[in-house]
C-alpha positions in Angstrom: 18.1 9.3 -60.4 16.9 6.2 -62.2 20.4 4.8 -62.7 21.3 5.5 -59.1 18.2 3.7 -57.8 18.9 0.7 -60.1 22.5 0.7 -58.8 21.5 0.6 -55.1 18.9 -2.1 -55.8 21.7 -4.7 -55.4 22.6 -5.3 -51.8 26.4 -5.6 -52.4 26.4 -2.2 -54.0 24.7 -0.7 -51.0 27.4 -2.3 -48.8 30.1 -0.9 -51.0 28.6 2.6 -50.6 28.6 2.1 -46.9 32.3 1.2 -47.0 33.3 4.2 -49.0 30.9 6.7 -47.4 33.4 8.3 -45.1 36.8 7.2 -46.6 38.5 6.6 -49.9 39.3 2.9 -50.3 41.2 0.9 -53.0 39.3 -1.7 -54.9 41.3 -4.5 -53.3 40.3 -3.4 -49.8 36.7 -3.2 -50.9 36.9 -6.7 -52.4 38.2 -8.1 -49.1 34.8 -7.4 -47.5 33.1 -9.8 -49.9 34.3 -13.4 -49.4 31.5 -14.8 -51.7 32.2 -12.4 -54.6 35.2 -12.5 -57.0 37.4 -9.5 -57.5 36.1 -8.9 -61.1 32.5 -9.0 -59.8 33.4 -6.3 -57.2 35.0 -4.3 -60.0 31.8 -4.6 -62.0 29.7 -3.4 -59.0 32.1 -0.4 -58.6 31.7 0.4 -62.3 27.9 0.4 -62.0 28.1 2.7 -59.0 30.6 5.0 -60.8 28.4 5.2 -63.9 25.4 6.0 -61.7 27.4 8.9 -60.2 27.4 7.4 -56.7 31.2 7.0 -56.4 34.2 8.6 -57.8 37.3 6.8 -58.9 40.8 8.2 -58.5 44.0 6.6 -59.7 47.0 6.5 -57.5 49.7 4.6 -59.5 48.3 1.2 -60.3 45.6 1.5 -57.6 42.1 2.7 -58.1 40.6 4.5 -55.1 36.9 4.9 -54.6 34.8 7.3 -52.5 31.1 7.9 -52.3 29.7 11.2 -53.8 28.0 12.7 -50.8 25.7 15.0 -52.8 24.4 12.1 -54.9 23.9 9.8 -51.9 22.0 12.7 -50.1 19.8 13.2 -53.2 18.8 9.5 -53.1 18.2 9.6 -49.4 16.0 12.7 -49.7 14.1 11.0 -52.5 13.5 7.8 -50.5 12.6 9.8 -47.4 9.9 11.6 -49.2 8.1 8.2 -49.6 8.5 7.6 -45.9 7.1 11.0 -45.1 4.1 10.4 -47.4 3.5 7.0 -45.8 3.7 8.4 -42.3 1.2 11.1 -43.2 -1.2 8.5 -44.6 -0.7 6.3 -41.5 -1.4 9.3 -39.2 -4.5 10.2 -41.1 -5.7 6.6 -40.9 -5.1 6.3 -37.2 -6.9 9.6 -36.6 -9.9 8.4 -38.6 -10.0 5.1 -36.7 -9.8 7.0 -33.4 -12.7 9.2 -34.4 -14.7 6.2 -35.5 -14.1 4.5 -32.1 -15.2 7.6 -30.2 -18.4 7.8 -32.2 -19.1 4.1 -31.5 -18.7 4.6 -27.7 -21.2 7.4 -27.7 -23.8 5.5 -29.5 
């Protein structure tokens, strides 16, 4: 999990994951989406994602094709959503406490 979280900390890697979420793409097509990043830099990002288990690489002749690993992406999503759930529970509790405080203040 730690490697995956570090991998997605970089915005370009998150964008790469979005690109390969639903389809397998060659490295060159992925690189075309990043005008401000060199091909070798995109290859490095893909390597980090692959080492973190977030994408698979398949060779087709001289091309390397990449696709997101749905189970690993879902695992990260679930982990991050757990923080959202905790924060929403805390916010709800705080709002309820504030409402009770206001009601008591109106009665007094």
